[in-house]
Phi, psi and omega in degrees: 000134180237130176256130187258121166249319188284057185135079183082173167246114183212162182228121184254122174250121177047040178088347183264126184282137175268144179283111186261010174094200186285168192298319186291328175298316175293332182285321172306312184290324177298315181296329169284317182296324181300331176244034184307138186091346179246144179281134182248121187295158176299316176305314179297318179297323176296318172294319180295334179265322179244005179081200190278345174235080185284151174301169187298317183263022183307304189304307181297322177294323187294310188292331176294315180308306178305320181294318181298321184288322176300327176285320176298325182249031185305312185300327174269352185037054182284311179277113178243145178270137186224167174295115178107355174151218185233156178214141171277105189260083169228171172296125185294345180287347177278359183246122191300324182303320187273340165296304175312311185291331179289321179294319174297316176299316180294329177299329182291344181248018181246167174283174193300314180298327180278322173304321183289324169307309184287329173290317172309311178303316184301309188289341175287340175295337181283132173248008178155201179293137183299143172056033179304134182087359181247118186264176179111159179303310181302304178313315180291322183279329178284320176304315176299313179299319179289327177295316171300332168296318176300312182297321180296328179283323180293325176298312176291321175303309181303319184299313183292322179290331175297308181297332180282353181104355176290145177208297186297322185283354177267346184299311175315296179292334171287325170302318177297308184302310178304333178289322176289322175236069193285356181249006180289104186287332179291315174304316182300318175297320174297316175294323175303313181294315180301318176295315179299318182293336185266009178079019180250049186300318182306321185287323177296314173298325183291322180301313180302317185296312186294322181285329179288325178298316183296318184296319184286324180279326183268328189245343181074028181224158181265166179299163183280176182309300188304318183285326174294322176293319182289328178294310181299315174294330169291329174298320178282358183056048185296121188286341181285356176284352177293154180297000000 
């Protein structure tokens, strides 16, 4: 059985998706899956599903959702009642979120080539936006946190690929990312380095100039030390910028 959080909330049994019922019932399972192996209290589950002001019958409805989920997953006995609340008792490797995190953690202890391979595997687990179809403050906050974990993995993969000598093939994806996050200085530095190594030094300097103008105009600040240093090294044609 496989639990999918990184692109909707789904459970696959032998490749076939199980009908998990209405959105709030799926939210209950997502709330358990995010803390798989740990007991989640009924009160915390209630807040995750309905927020800080749940309706009067929220507890009874929650228990009904949990009962239905236990029946849906009865063969695996995944949803278990424990003192203090409920727990999703499954191997964490059956949940794509934990496989993603494990691969990212392993990548940090390997050389760039192996790290790049592990990070690619991690990013391939994403099938879309996390927790698609689930609403509420908890789901929105969790979705935002997971989105930043994905961005961090993409950043680390790009850093590793740049150190391995990749440049021209990174320009297109980096251009797309910088368009979405135009004030991200780390992304800007990655794009500038890729452009410079591809023989497009003028474009690299122009990107720095555009970013500086945005930072001054929107935030009233100059680029940070790291980006200023990279800009100066590109101006000086620093040979150590070669891969």
